Structures are given as C-alpha cells and as structure tokens.
C-alpha positions as CSV (number, residue, x, y, z in Angstrom):
1,M,97.8,86.9,90.4
2,F,96.7,90.5,90.9
3,N,95.7,91.9,94.4
4,H,95.8,95.6,95.3
5,R,94.6,97.4,98.4
6,L,94.9,100.8,98.8
7,E,93.9,103.4,101.4
8,H,93.4,107.6,101.3
9,Q,92.0,109.5,104.1
10,G,89.9,106.6,105.6
11,R,89.0,105.3,102.1
12,T,89.6,101.6,101.0
13,R,90.0,100.5,97.1
14,G,90.5,96.8,96.6
15,F,91.6,94.9,93.4
16,L,91.6,91.2,92.6
17,I,92.3,88.7,90.0
18,A,92.9,85.5,90.9
19,P,92.7,82.0,88.8
20,R,89.3,79.6,90.5
21,A,90.5,75.9,91.0
22,A,87.6,74.8,88.8
23,G,88.8,77.0,86.2
24,G,88.8,80.6,84.7
25,W,89.0,83.6,86.9
26,D,87.5,85.9,89.4
27,V,87.6,89.4,89.1
28,L,86.8,91.6,92.3
29,E,86.8,94.9,92.5
30,E,86.3,97.1,96.4
31,Q,85.6,100.4,97.8
32,D,85.7,100.8,100.7
33,R,85.4,97.2,101.9
34,R,82.4,96.4,99.8
35,V,82.3,94.7,96.4
36,V,81.4,96.9,93.7
37,R,82.0,94.5,91.0
38,E,82.5,90.5,90.8
39,V,82.7,88.7,87.9
40,H,83.9,85.1,87.0
41,Y,85.8,85.1,82.8
42,D,87.3,81.5,81.3
43,D,88.4,84.0,78.4
44,W,92.0,84.9,79.1
45,H,91.3,88.1,77.2
46,R,88.9,89.5,78.9
47,V,91.4,88.9,82.0
48,E,94.1,90.7,80.7
49,R,92.0,93.3,79.4
50,Q,90.8,93.5,83.2
51,L,94.4,93.5,84.5
52,N,95.4,96.3,82.4
53,V,92.5,98.3,83.4
54,F,93.0,97.5,87.1
55,A,97.1,98.2,86.9
56,M,95.8,101.7,85.3
57,R,93.4,102.6,88.2
58,V,95.7,101.9,90.7
59,E,98.3,103.9,89.2
60,I,96.0,106.9,88.8
61,L,94.8,106.0,92.8
62,K,98.2,106.2,93.5
63,N,99.2,109.6,91.9
64,E,96.3,110.9,93.5
65,G,97.8,110.3,96.9
66,W,96.5,106.9,97.7
67,V,99.3,104.4,99.5
68,P,99.0,100.1,100.0
69,V,97.6,99.3,102.4
70,G,100.4,97.8,105.2
71,S,102.8,100.5,103.7
72,P,105.0,102.7,106.2
73,T,102.5,105.5,105.4
74,A,99.1,103.6,105.7
75,H,97.4,103.9,108.9
76,A,95.3,101.0,108.9
77,P,96.6,97.8,107.6
78,S,93.7,95.1,106.6
79,T,93.6,91.9,105.1
80,P,92.6,91.3,101.5
81,R,88.8,89.4,101.4
82,V,88.6,87.1,98.8
83,R,85.4,85.4,97.8
84,H,84.6,83.3,94.9
85,A,81.8,84.6,92.2
86,G,78.3,83.6,93.0
87,G,79.7,82.0,96.5
88,A,79.6,83.1,100.1
89,N,82.2,84.5,102.0
C-alpha cells in the first residue's frame, strides 16, 4: 500500500503501511534499520492521515538529498523489513 525506503550518507529511513490479513493496517517507521514506531490501526481515517504524513516526510527527505533505496544513485540497496505490530520477525 505504501512502502518507501530512502538513503542518504549511509543512513536509511523507511515508511510502511500495509493491510493486515486479520483486518486493519500496520504502520511502521524505521530509522537506520531500527523500528522507531509501530502501530496497528483499525480506523481507515487514521491510516489515511498517517499516509499523508509519510508521503510528506518522503518528499521532504527527497528534497534534502535522500534517494530511494535501489535507485541508480543509491549505494547499498536493501530489502525492506516487514513486521506485524506485536509480532516477532
């Protein structure tokens, strides 16, 4: 649904919103491959708000020189980690 990973000068930022099979959506934010925020929402309006926040953060970071991981100018592509809130990975 929303999955963006950016890199800049050896640092990474990741933003993920994914539907959960059991219902609702998982919202995950990473900095340097560490989860800094992990939330599960059942309310679409909260998800929609978070989607807008993440989209704005991604655009701000791109304007500051961050590039999508895996792009030709990125140095170390990596696979995004997906974890469900409250679950082990």
